[in-house]
N, C-alpha and C positions, 0 to 999 in steps of 0.2 A: 224303413229299417228302425228308426227311432221310436216310432209308435209301437212297433212289435215289442221291442225291448222294454218299453214302458208298461205295456199291457202284461207281459210276462212277469215283470216285477211286482206289479199290483197283485196278480193272481197268487204268486208265491207268498207275498205278505198276507193276503187274506186267508189263504189255506193254512199258513203257519199260525195265525192268530186263533183260528177256529179249532185246530187240532191241538193247540197248546204245545206244539213242537218247536224245537230249536232248529232254525235253518240258517246256514251261512250261504250267501250268495257272493260270488266273486265275478266281477266283470272286468276283463282286461281290454282295454282299448289300446290300439296301436299308437303309443307315444314315441315320437322320433327320439333316438339316442342323441345326446349333444355330440356334435362333431368338433374335434380339436383340429384347429388349423395351425400348422407350423409355417411360419413365413420363411421364405427362401432368403438366403443372405443377398444383401443389396448388390446389384450388378455394377459396382463402382470400380473402375479401373482408370488409373492415371497413366498417360503416355510417358510423362517425365515425373520425376519426384517433385512434389509441390513445394513451394517456398513457404516457410512459416515465419511469423513474427510473434513477439511476446508483448502485448500491450501491458503496461505496468499495473493497470487496475485489475487485470484478470489473474496474472501470476502463472499463466501457462501459455503455450504456443498455439496459435490459430493459423490455419492455411489461408493463403491469399492467392488471388488470381485462379481460383477453382470454382467450378459450379457447385461444389458441395461444401457443407459445413464440416470441416475436419479439424481435429484438435490433437495436439501431442502434449500428453501429460503422464508422469509416472512411468515412463518407458513404454507406454501404450498409445496407439492411435485411436481416437474416438470419432466416430462418424454419426452425425444426426442425419437420419435419412427415413423418410416415410413416417414422421412423428414418433420415432424411437431411436434409441442410442444403440450403437454397434461398437464393438472393440476389436482390435487386432494388434499383433507385434509389429506388423508391416504396413505401410501406407496403402498398399494395394490388396490388403486382406490376407487370408480368408477373414471374413467378418463374422462375428457372433453377436447376437443380440444381448444387450445388458440391461437388466432392470435399473431403473432410475436410482434406487437406494444403494446400488453397487458402483455407482460412478464415484470418482475421487471427490472429496468434499470441495475442492476448488471449482470444480465444474457444476456441481449441484448448487452452489452458492448463487449462480447466475442463471437467469432464464435465457433461452437461445436467442431472443431478441436483443437482450443486453450484450451478449457475446458478439453478435453481429455488429451492433452499434460501436462497441469499443474496437472491434477489428477494423471497421471501416474508417474510424477516425485515425487509428494508428497507421493504416495503410496509406491514407492520404499524406501523412508526414513521411512515411517511408519513400513514397513515390517522388515527393517533392525533393527530398534530400537523399536520394539513393546512394550517392557516392560518399556522403558525409553523415549517414544515418548513425545515430548514437544508441539506438535501442538494440535489444537482442533479436537475432534472427538466425536461421539456418535452413539448409536444404538437406534432407536426409540422404545419406549414402552409407554404405556398409562400413567403410573406412573410419568415417567420422563417429559412427555409433561405437565402434570399438575404442576409439580414443576417449569417448565420453565414459565408457564403462571403466577403462583404466583409470581415468582421472577420478572418477567417484570411488574406485577401490583405494587409490592413494589417499584421497581426502578422508575416507572412512578409517584407514589405518593410521593416518596422522591424528585424527580425533581420538581414536582408542589409545594411542601413545600418550596424547596429552592427558587423557583421563587417568591412565596409569600413573603418570608422573605426579599429577595432582594428588592421587591417593597415597603415593609414596611420600609426598611432601607433608601431607596431613598426618601420617603415621609418625614421621620423624618429629614433627611439632608436638604431637601428643606425648612421645617418649620424653622429649626435652622438658615438657611441663611436669611430667611425673618425676624426672630426675631433680629438676629445681625444687619441687615440693619436698622431695625426699631429703635433699640437702638442707633445706631450711628447717626441717624437723630435727 
């Protein structure tokens, strides 16, 4: 087959050069079209809500006593599974693959090996002093999540009120300085 195509091309080129004619030859070879493979969500299900601890060096919660690398940060659960990161609002999914650049900065700051190392060190402390553990930990459940949201709303409102109060105080100080300057003049 290859010899036939080669002979044909040589014949066409030779005929074109003698006849001084312009010839276009198109040869289409069956090139396979690239196939897009979409990975299925990881088949990760927890029978019970996993326990999370927050190693101080990480700044986010990591799951303990689980066969998976699961993290809780910024109101999302992140799962490292099959050399890629997945995200969900709930610890049992549904999981959606997340590009590395879209992970929260706290997670991107550490390699998965570092996260595992800090988790394991903190877990040893937690396991040894479980009744008197001083670090942050939690087990997700719906009621606690609502409490956190309410607490965050309250904190945010308090922060806004403080800023509003500070602005008002700055305005009053500014007016006092203007009045003082006007009185001196």
